[in-house]
C-alpha positions in Angstrom: 63.8 77.2 -88.9 66.8 79.1 -90.0 67.3 80.8 -93.4 69.7 78.1 -94.5 67.4 75.3 -93.3 64.5 76.8 -95.2 66.7 77.0 -98.4 67.6 73.3 -97.9 64.1 72.2 -97.4 62.8 74.2 -100.4 65.6 72.6 -102.5 64.5 69.1 -101.4 60.9 69.9 -102.3 61.9 71.1 -105.8 63.9 67.9 -106.4 60.9 65.8 -105.3 58.5 67.6 -107.5 60.6 68.3 -110.6 63.2 65.6 -110.5 66.1 68.1 -110.5 67.8 69.6 -107.4 66.9 73.1 -106.4 69.5 75.9 -106.0 68.0 78.2 -103.3 70.4 79.8 -100.9 70.1 81.6 -97.6 70.7 84.8 -99.5 67.6 84.2 -101.6 65.6 83.5 -98.5 66.7 86.9 -97.1 65.5 88.4 -100.4 62.1 86.8 -99.9 61.9 88.1 -96.3 62.8 91.6 -97.4 60.3 91.8 -100.2 63.0 92.3 -102.9 61.6 89.6 -105.1 58.7 91.0 -107.1 57.5 87.9 -109.0 58.5 84.3 -107.9 58.5 81.3 -110.2 55.4 79.2 -109.5 57.5 76.2 -108.4 59.2 78.5 -105.8 55.9 79.2 -104.3 55.0 75.5 -104.0 58.4 74.6 -102.7 58.5 77.2 -99.9 54.9 76.3 -98.9 55.9 72.7 -98.6 59.1 73.5 -96.7 57.1 75.6 -94.2 54.2 73.0 -94.0 51.5 75.5 -94.9 49.3 76.5 -97.8 50.8 78.6 -100.6 48.2 81.4 -100.2 49.1 81.8 -96.5 52.6 83.0 -97.5 51.2 86.3 -98.8 52.7 85.6 -102.3 50.9 86.4 -105.5 51.7 85.8 -109.1 50.4 89.2 -110.3 53.7 91.1 -110.1 53.1 92.9 -106.8 55.8 92.9 -104.1 55.9 89.6 -102.3 56.5 89.4 -98.6 56.9 86.3 -96.5 55.3 86.9 -93.1 57.8 88.2 -90.5 59.4 85.3 -88.6 58.5 82.7 -91.1 62.1 81.5 -91.4 62.8 81.4 -87.7 59.6 79.8 -86.3 56.9 77.4 -87.1 54.2 78.7 -89.4 50.8 79.5 -87.9 48.2 76.7 -88.2 45.9 77.0 -91.2 42.1 76.8 -90.9 39.7 76.1 -93.7 37.7 79.2 -92.9 40.6 81.5 -93.6 41.3 80.1 -97.1 38.2 79.4 -99.2 38.6 76.1 -101.1 38.0 77.7 -104.4 40.7 80.4 -103.9 43.2 77.7 -102.8 42.3 75.5 -105.8 42.8 78.4 -108.2 46.1 79.5 -106.6 47.6 76.0 -106.5 46.5 75.4 -110.1 48.6 78.5 -111.1 51.4 77.6 -108.8 51.9 74.1 -110.1 51.4 74.9 -113.8 55.1 75.1 -114.5 55.7 71.7 -112.9 53.4 69.9 -115.2 53.7 71.8 -118.5 56.5 69.5 -119.7 54.8 66.3 -118.6 52.6 66.0 -121.7 52.6 67.9 -125.0 49.7 70.4 -125.5 49.2 69.0 -129.0 50.6 66.4 -131.4 51.4 62.8 -130.7 51.8 61.2 -127.2 54.1 58.3 -126.7 54.8 55.9 -123.8 57.7 58.1 -122.7 55.3 61.0 -122.1 53.1 58.7 -120.0 56.2 57.7 -118.0 57.0 61.4 -117.3 53.5 61.8 -115.9 53.9 58.8 -113.6 57.2 60.2 -112.4 55.4 63.4 -111.3 52.9 61.3 -109.5 55.6 59.3 -107.8 57.1 62.5 -106.5 53.8 63.4 -104.9 53.7 60.0 -103.2 57.2 60.6 -101.7 56.0 63.9 -100.3 52.9 62.3 -98.9 54.8 59.5 -97.2 57.0 62.0 -95.5 54.7 64.9 -94.7 51.1 64.0 -95.5 49.1 64.8 -98.6 46.9 67.7 -97.6 48.7 70.2 -99.8 48.8 67.7 -102.6 45.1 67.1 -103.2 44.7 70.0 -105.6 48.1 69.3 -107.2 46.9 65.8 -108.1 43.6 67.2 -109.4 45.5 69.7 -111.6 47.7 66.9 -113.0 44.6 64.8 -113.8 43.0 67.7 -115.6 46.2 68.2 -117.7 46.2 64.5 -118.7 42.5 64.7 -119.7 43.2 67.8 -121.7 46.0 66.1 -123.5 43.9 63.1 -124.3 41.3 65.4 -125.9 43.8 67.4 -128.0 46.5 64.9 -128.9 46.8 61.7 -131.0 48.0 58.3 -129.8 47.7 54.6 -130.5 45.7 52.0 -128.6 48.6 50.9 -126.4 49.3 54.5 -125.4 45.5 55.1 -124.8 45.4 52.3 -122.4 48.5 53.6 -120.6 47.0 57.0 -120.4 43.8 55.7 -118.8 45.9 53.7 -116.3 48.0 56.7 -115.2 44.8 58.9 -115.1 43.2 56.3 -112.8 46.3 56.3 -110.6 46.3 60.0 -110.3 42.6 60.2 -109.4 43.2 57.4 -106.8 46.0 59.4 -105.3 43.9 62.6 -105.3 41.1 60.7 -103.6 43.5 59.5 -100.9 44.9 63.0 -100.3 41.3 64.3 -100.0 40.4 61.5 -97.6 43.4 62.3 -95.4 42.2 65.8 -95.3 38.8 64.6 -94.0 37.1 65.7 -97.3 35.2 62.5 -97.8 32.8 63.7 -100.5 35.7 64.9 -102.7 37.5 61.6 -102.0 34.5 59.6 -103.2 34.2 61.6 -106.4 37.9 61.1 -107.2 37.6 57.4 -106.5 34.7 57.2 -108.9 36.8 58.9 -111.6 39.7 56.5 -110.8 37.4 53.4 -111.1 36.0 54.6 -114.4 39.5 55.1 -115.8 40.5 51.7 -114.6 37.5 50.1 -116.3 38.3 51.9 -119.6 41.9 50.7 -119.3 40.7 47.1 -118.5 43.2 47.1 -115.6 41.8 44.9 -112.8 44.7 45.6 -110.5 44.0 49.4 -110.7 40.4 48.7 -110.1 41.3 46.7 -107.0 43.5 49.5 -105.8 40.6 51.9 -106.0 38.2 49.5 -104.4 40.6 49.1 -101.5 40.5 52.9 -101.1 36.7 52.9 -101.3 36.5 50.2 -98.8 38.5 52.2 -96.3 36.3 55.2 -96.9 33.2 53.1 -96.3 34.6 52.0 -93.0 35.3 55.6 -92.0 31.6 56.4 -92.7 30.6 53.4 -90.5 29.2 51.4 -93.4 30.5 47.9 -92.4 28.5 45.9 -94.9 29.8 48.1 -97.8 33.3 47.9 -96.5 33.2 44.1 -96.7 31.4 43.9 -100.0 33.8 46.2 -101.8 36.8 44.3 -100.5 35.3 41.0 -101.6 34.6 42.4 -105.1 38.2 43.4 -105.4 39.5 40.0 -104.2 37.2 38.2 -106.7 38.2 40.5 -109.6 41.9 39.8 -109.0 41.8 36.2 -108.0 44.2 35.1 -110.8 47.6 36.7 -110.7 47.0 39.1 -107.7 50.1 40.5 -106.0 50.2 39.0 -102.4 50.7 42.4 -100.9 47.4 43.6 -102.6 45.7 40.5 -101.2 47.0 41.4 -97.7 45.7 44.9 -98.0 42.2 43.8 -99.1 42.1 41.2 -96.2 42.9 44.1 -93.9 39.9 45.9 -95.2 37.8 42.8 -94.6 39.1 42.6 -91.1 38.1 46.1 -90.0 34.8 45.7 -91.8 33.9 42.5 -90.0 35.0 44.1 -86.7 32.7 47.0 -87.3 29.9 44.6 -87.9 30.6 42.7 -84.7 32.0 39.6 -86.4 35.0 38.9 -84.3 35.8 35.4 -85.6 35.8 36.5 -89.3 37.8 39.5 -88.5 40.5 37.4 -86.9 40.5 35.0 -89.9 40.9 37.9 -92.3 43.9 39.3 -90.3 45.5 35.9 -90.2 45.2 35.7 -94.0 46.6 39.1 -94.4 49.7 38.2 -92.4 50.2 35.0 -94.5 49.9 36.9 -97.8 52.3 39.6 -96.6 54.8 36.9 -95.9 54.6 35.8 -99.5 55.1 39.3 -101.0 58.2 40.2 -102.9 60.2 43.2 -101.6 60.2 44.9 -105.0 56.4 45.0 -105.6 54.4 48.0 -107.1 55.5 51.3 -105.7 52.0 52.3 -104.6 51.8 49.2 -102.5 55.0 49.7 -100.6 53.2 51.2 -97.6 51.4 47.8 -97.1 54.0 46.3 -94.8 54.0 44.7 -91.4 53.2 47.9 -89.7 50.1 48.4 -91.9 48.8 44.9 -91.1 49.4 45.3 -87.4 47.7 48.7 -87.5 44.6 47.2 -89.2 44.6 44.6 -86.4 44.7 47.3 -83.8 41.8 49.1 -85.5 39.8 45.9 -85.6 40.3 45.1 -81.9 39.6 48.6 -80.8 36.4 48.4 -82.8 35.5 45.1 -81.1 36.1 46.7 -77.7 39.4 44.9 -76.9 41.8 47.8 -76.4 44.4 45.7 -74.5 45.0 43.5 -77.6 44.9 46.6 -79.8 47.7 48.1 -77.7 49.8 45.0 -78.2 49.5 45.1 -82.0 49.9 48.9 -82.3 52.9 49.1 -80.0 54.7 46.5 -82.2 53.4 48.2 -85.4 54.7 51.6 -84.3 58.2 50.2 -84.1 57.9 48.6 -87.6 57.2 51.8 -89.5 59.9 52.4 -92.2 61.7 55.7 -91.7 60.5 57.5 -94.7 56.8 57.0 -93.7 56.7 59.9 -91.3 53.1 60.5 -91.9 52.2 56.9 -91.1 54.3 57.1 -87.9 52.4 60.1 -86.8 49.1 58.3 -87.4 50.2 55.2 -85.6 51.3 57.2 -82.5 47.9 58.9 -82.3 46.1 55.6 -82.7 48.4 54.0 -80.1 47.6 56.8 -77.6 43.9 56.2 -78.2 44.3 52.5 -77.7 46.4 52.9 -74.5 43.9 55.4 -73.1 41.1 52.9 -73.8 43.1 50.2 -72.0 43.4 52.5 -68.9 47.2 53.1 -69.4 46.9 56.9 -69.1 50.6 57.7 -68.5 51.7 55.6 -71.5 49.0 57.2 -73.6 50.1 60.7 -72.7 53.7 59.7 -73.7 52.6 58.4 -77.1 50.5 61.4 -77.7 53.4 63.7 -76.8 55.6 61.9 -79.4 52.8 62.6 -81.9 52.8 66.3 -81.0 56.5 66.3 -81.8 55.8 65.0 -85.3 52.7 67.2 -85.9 54.7 70.2 -87.0 56.3 68.2 -89.7 53.1 66.4 -91.0 49.9 67.9 -92.4 47.1 65.3 -91.8 43.8 66.8 -90.7 42.2 63.4 -90.3 44.7 62.3 -87.6 45.0 65.9 -86.2 41.3 65.5 -85.4 42.0 62.2 -83.6 44.7 63.8 -81.6 42.3 66.6 -80.6 39.8 63.9 -79.5 42.5 62.4 -77.4 43.4 65.7 -75.8 39.7 66.2 -74.9 39.5 62.7 -73.4 42.7 62.8 -71.4 41.8 66.2 -70.0 39.6 64.4 -67.5 42.7 62.8 -65.8 44.8 64.4 -63.1 48.0 62.4 -63.4 51.0 64.5 -64.1 51.7 63.0 -67.5 48.2 63.8 -68.7 48.4 67.4 -67.4 51.9 67.9 -69.1 50.5 66.6 -72.4 47.5 68.9 -72.3 49.7 71.9 -71.6 52.1 70.9 -74.4 49.4 70.2 -76.9 47.6 73.5 -76.2 50.9 75.4 -76.5 51.8 73.8 -79.9 48.4 74.1 -81.4 48.0 77.7 -80.3 51.5 78.7 -81.5 
């Protein structure tokens, strides 16, 4: 990455998080590299970290007034991979809380009266995080969302507001916790994800918002499937469907039937899994294009991907390949994180179907996206693929292994 490219990427991150364009230049990047800057703005720290696809505390920057130095070569090469052992969670949490403070100070007043416009500002911050997650994954955003939730809770304790605003605050608080749970889940931190989902569900119940509750239940159902709790996966999805029977958005119905499908597949109920997938496809066809923003990811690619997961679980990799191949071509451009996940899953499906050369090709495409996406859950799946394909001697497999090892070790 050149100095000008880093400046552009940091400017885009600032605009996504704050709503206003950044103004970094290549000259400022050179000042960062030289150590001339002695105390950066917190939003600068977060923007550069996002641009370099790394954690803020890996940059060597501090907010204590000491000379700040970006590691040599940071603006001309990919950043070194982060490992959880190098950056204790508590340290990262404290650092990010400080680094994001200036982004959220204006979202809600520290005291006085809160109105609907204040709640709308909070939601706009959350939507900015969603955009970053769609593009690059949400690993770096988990603690940011936690910080935003804490600030909303603090404002609710210290400010005054009417019943309508109170309900709106609980709704947006639930949305924040649901997002924080997803970011934690995507980082393979299942226990933290579960805790955030519990907090989101509580907020949804206090708000009396059944759609929000169903959204959280959809997340909890997916987590249960990941933990191989098929009965729980099914039960949670059914509860969500029952709770939103009247007036449910078809796209939400499609998502919940996808959860049913993978749950039934995990329980060995192939017929019911197929019925749930068919229902999901029907409901998706009834959905309006301008539905809720948080549901925009539930598109044709998502339903096909759920089908591929179900058929792989049922031991039918050939059918899984058919669905995932088509689903991979249906991913909308801005969902780069989803495209990465689909390529990894497609490679696993193809390998399961004995199509080793094609699997290596799909995995190689995923490696090309890996440097732009931070998603530990699918990084682990790609690592599993690398271990499995290492047993094959075809040239495509050997080339993939060599490329994967070189990229991960870089």
